C-alpha positions in Angstrom: -16.8 4.9 33.3 -13.4 2.5 33.6 -14.6 0.3 30.6 -15.5 3.2 28.2 -12.0 4.7 29.2 -10.5 1.1 28.5 -11.9 1.1 25.3 -10.6 4.7 24.4 -7.2 3.7 25.8 -6.9 0.6 23.4 -8.0 2.2 20.6 -5.7 5.0 21.0 -2.9 2.0 21.5 -4.0 0.6 18.6 -3.2 4.0 16.2 0.1 4.6 17.6 2.4 1.7 16.6 0.3 2.1 13.1 1.8 6.0 13.0 4.8 4.9 14.2 5.7 2.1 11.5 4.4 4.6 9.1 6.8 7.1 9.8 9.5 4.6 9.6 8.6 3.1 6.2 9.0 6.8 4.8 12.1 7.0 6.5 13.7 4.0 5.3 12.4 4.9 1.9 14.2 8.3 1.8 17.4 6.7 3.2 17.2 4.0 0.0 16.4 6.6 -2.4 19.6 9.1 -0.9 22.3 5.6 -0.8 20.8 5.2 -4.7 21.1 8.6 -6.3 24.6 8.7 -4.3 26.1 5.5 -5.8 24.8 6.4 -9.4 26.3 10.1 -8.9 29.5 7.7 -8.2 29.2 5.9 -10.9 28.8 8.3 -13.5 31.8 10.7 -12.1 34.3 7.7 -12.5 33.2 7.1 -16.1 33.6 10.7 -17.0 37.0 10.4 -15.0 37.7 7.6 -17.6 37.0 9.9 -20.5 39.0 12.4 -19.4 41.9 9.9 -18.8 41.8 8.9 -22.4 41.5 12.2 -24.0 45.0 12.8 -22.3 46.7 9.5 -23.5 45.4 10.6 -27.0 47.0 13.7 -26.7 50.2 12.6 -25.3 50.2 10.3 -28.4 49.9 13.0 -30.7 53.0 15.3 -28.9 54.8 11.6 -29.3 54.4 10.9 -33.1 55.0 15.1 -33.6 58.3 14.6 -31.7 59.1 11.8 -34.2 58.3 13.2 -37.1 60.7 16.2 -36.1 63.4 13.6 -35.4 62.6 11.9 -38.9 62.6 15.1 -40.6 65.9 16.6 -38.7 67.8 13.1 -40.0 66.2 13.7 -43.4 67.9 16.8 -44.5 71.5 15.5 -43.4 71.0 12.1 -45.1 69.2 11.9 -48.6 69.7 8.5 -48.6 66.3 6.7 -50.4 66.2 4.5 -47.3 65.7 7.4 -45.4 63.1 8.6 -47.9 61.3 5.2 -47.2 61.8 5.4 -43.4 60.3 9.1 -44.0 57.3 7.7 -45.8 56.5 4.4 -43.6 56.4 7.0 -40.6 54.0 8.9 -42.2 52.1 6.3 -42.7 52.3 4.9 -39.7 51.3 8.6 -38.0 48.4 8.3 -40.4 47.3 5.2 -39.5 47.8 6.4 -36.0 46.0 8.9 -36.0 42.9 7.5 -37.2 43.3 4.9 -35.0 43.0 7.7 -32.7 39.9 9.1 -33.7 37.9 6.3 -34.0 38.8 5.3 -30.2 38.0 8.6 -29.4 35.4 8.3 -31.0 34.3 5.3 -29.6 34.8 6.5 -26.0 33.0 9.3 -26.5 29.9 6.7 -27.5 30.3 4.7 -24.7 30.6 7.9 -22.1 27.6 9.0 -23.5 26.1 6.0 -23.5 26.5 5.3 -19.8 26.2 8.7 -18.9 21.9 8.6 -20.2 22.2 4.9 -18.4 23.1 6.8 -15.4 20.7 9.0 -15.7 18.0 7.1 -16.4 18.2 4.7 -12.9 18.6 8.8 -11.0 15.6 9.6 -12.9 13.6 6.3 -12.1 15.5 6.0 -8.4 14.2 9.7 -7.7 10.9 8.2 -9.4 10.5 5.4 -6.9 11.5 7.7 -4.0 9.0 9.9 -4.8 6.8 7.2 -4.9 7.3 5.6 -1.7 6.7 9.9 0.1 3.3 9.6 -1.3 2.4 6.0 -0.1 3.6 6.4 2.9 1.8 10.0 2.9 -1.5 8.4 1.8 -0.8 6.0 4.6 -0.6 8.2 7.4 -3.5 9.8 5.9 -5.4 6.9 6.0 -4.2 5.7 9.6 -5.5 9.0 10.8 -8.9 8.8 9.1 -9.0 5.0 10.6 -8.3 6.7 13.6 -11.1 9.1 13.8 -13.4 6.3 12.7 -12.4 4.5 15.6 -12.7 7.5 18.4 -16.3 8.0 16.8 -17.5 4.4 16.8 -15.7 4.3 20.1 -18.4 7.0 21.5 -21.2 5.5 19.6 -20.0 2.0 21.7 -20.0 3.3 24.7 -23.1 4.9 24.4 -24.9 1.8 23.6 -23.3 0.2 26.8 -25.1 3.0 28.5 -28.2 2.2 26.7 -27.7 -1.7 27.6 -26.9 -1.2 30.9 -29.9 1.1 32.0 -31.8 -1.6 29.9 -30.2 -4.4 32.1 -31.2 -2.3 35.2 -34.7 -1.9 34.5 -35.2 -5.2 33.5 -33.0 -6.8 36.5 -35.7 -4.0 38.9 -39.0 -6.1 37.1 -37.6 -8.7 37.6 -37.6 -8.4 40.9 -40.9 -6.6 41.2 -42.6 -9.4 39.6 -40.9 -12.4 41.8 -42.0 -10.4 44.7 -45.5 -10.8 44.2 -45.0 -14.5 43.6 -46.8 -17.1 46.1 -45.3 -20.2 47.1 -47.9 -23.2 48.2 -48.2 -26.9 49.2 -48.2 -28.8 46.6 -50.7 -32.2 46.1 -47.7 -34.7 47.1 -47.3 -32.4 50.7 -44.5 -30.6 49.4 -43.3 -27.1 49.9 -43.4 -26.0 46.6 -41.4 -23.0 44.9 -42.7 -20.1 43.6 -45.9 -20.5 41.3 -46.0 -18.4 37.9 -49.8 -17.3 37.1 -48.8 -15.6 33.4 -45.9 -15.1 31.1 -44.2 -12.6 33.2 -43.9 -14.4 36.3 -43.1 -17.2 34.3 -40.0 -15.3 32.7 -39.1 -13.8 35.8 -38.8 -17.5 37.7 -36.3 -18.4 34.4 -34.4 -15.5 35.2 -33.1 -17.0 38.2 -32.4 -20.1 37.2 -33.3 -22.4 40.2 -35.3 -24.8 38.1 -35.9 -25.9 34.3 -39.2 -24.8 33.5 -40.3 -25.7 30.0 -43.8 -24.3 28.8 -46.7 -26.2 26.9 -50.1 -26.6 25.5 -51.5 -29.7 26.0 -55.1 -30.5 23.6 -57.2 -33.2 24.2 -56.2 -36.2 22.4 -55.7 -40.3 23.4 -52.0 -40.4 23.1 -50.0 -39.0 25.5 -47.3 -35.7 24.8 -44.0 -35.5 25.8 -43.1 -32.5 27.9 -39.3 -31.7 28.8 -38.7 -35.7 29.9 -41.9 -37.1 30.8 -45.0 -37.9 29.1 -48.9 -36.3 29.9 -52.1 -36.6 28.3 -55.0 -34.4 29.3 -58.4 -36.7 29.8 -60.4 -34.1 30.9 -60.8 -30.1 31.0 -63.6 -28.1 32.5 -63.1 -24.7 32.0 -66.5 -23.7 34.0 -64.8 -25.3 37.1 -61.3 -24.3 36.4 -60.3 -28.2 36.9 -58.7 -30.5 35.0 -57.6 -34.4 34.7 -54.3 -35.8 33.4 -52.3 -39.0 33.4 -48.4 -38.6 34.1 -46.0 -41.0 32.4 -43.0 -41.6 34.7 -40.6 -44.7 35.2 -42.9 -46.9 33.6 -45.4 -45.9 35.7 -49.1 -43.9 34.9 -50.2 -41.6 37.9 -53.3 -39.9 37.5 -54.0 -36.3 38.7 -57.7 -36.0 38.7 -59.8 -32.5 39.1 -56.9 -30.4 39.1 -57.3 -26.7 39.7 -55.9 -23.3 38.0 -52.2 -22.7 39.3 -52.2 -25.5 41.8 -48.3 -27.1 42.0 -49.4 -31.0 40.7 -46.4 -32.6 42.1 -45.0 -36.4 41.3 -41.7 -38.0 41.9 -39.4 -39.6 39.8 -36.9 -41.8 40.9 -33.3 -39.8 39.5 -34.6 -36.8 41.3 -34.7 -36.1 45.3 -37.3 -32.9 44.6 -40.4 -33.6 42.9 -41.7 -32.3 39.7 -44.2 -29.5 39.5 -46.9 -29.3 37.0 -48.9 -25.9 37.4 -51.8 -25.1 34.7 -51.8 -21.5 34.2 -55.1 -21.5 31.8 -58.3 -24.5 31.3 -60.3 -24.2 27.5 -62.8 -27.1 26.9 -60.3 -29.0 24.9 -56.7 -28.2 26.1 -54.8 -26.4 29.0 -51.8 -25.1 28.8 -48.6 -23.9 31.8 -45.3 -25.4 32.6 -43.4 -27.9 34.2 -40.8 -27.1 36.7 -37.9 -29.6 37.1 -35.5 -29.6 39.6 -31.7 -29.1 38.4 -29.4 -32.4 38.0 -27.0 -32.4 40.5 -23.4 -30.9 39.8 -21.1 -33.1 38.1 -23.8 -35.5 36.8 -23.1 -36.4 32.6 
């Protein structure tokens, strides 16, 4: 139960930071969009203010020109000299020129203002579109996180169920192994040493391996001229008699050849090696005409040995 709750807590703990990060991203995108929109609106107001100022200056210029013309006309009515007339004509020409320039400047100012307004409007629309995309992406990310959280939650439930099944299987296997080990017997080997537990079949051998007290190597040994390496020794089958359940082998180890003659099925055949304090044991579980099968139990090396 503690393992299942820990896994569920771990899954939930992973979801919360992801949701918080998604929400913070949404808030950041919204703030950025609002600031951009505010800046664009300020720039548009500045353009409009500049256009209004230009129009006011043109109006003042017109009024000033009208005033100058009125003064000249008053002067011309009292002084009919040629110089005055020339001055009036020159002033009229200057007035016309000034009016044309004022008209051109006003047109250019309007064009520039309209162009700048269009640019700002386009930027404003782009900023609004970008903000909408950011909001959409964050919403999609949050939706995906929620979906992943649901999948993770379901997977945690499945894993918890699988863990429960594995625990049950391990308990059953352990119980079966303990039952098999309880049925095994210990015998005196041919060298007089009390042997470990003897396995007579594959199931019992698996139980011994599970205990881990020795190193077990299974073999099937045919009758042939050359010896075969089994574990860290060599063995040669010389004879096999299934009717009498007996066999004869040669064990080659430490540069010595030791014959074990007329040994019986499930009998612990012992031999000593210089590198081990306890004897090795060879056990044959099945004897046929031309081959035998069984296992070799070797003592584990002492701790610290390389």
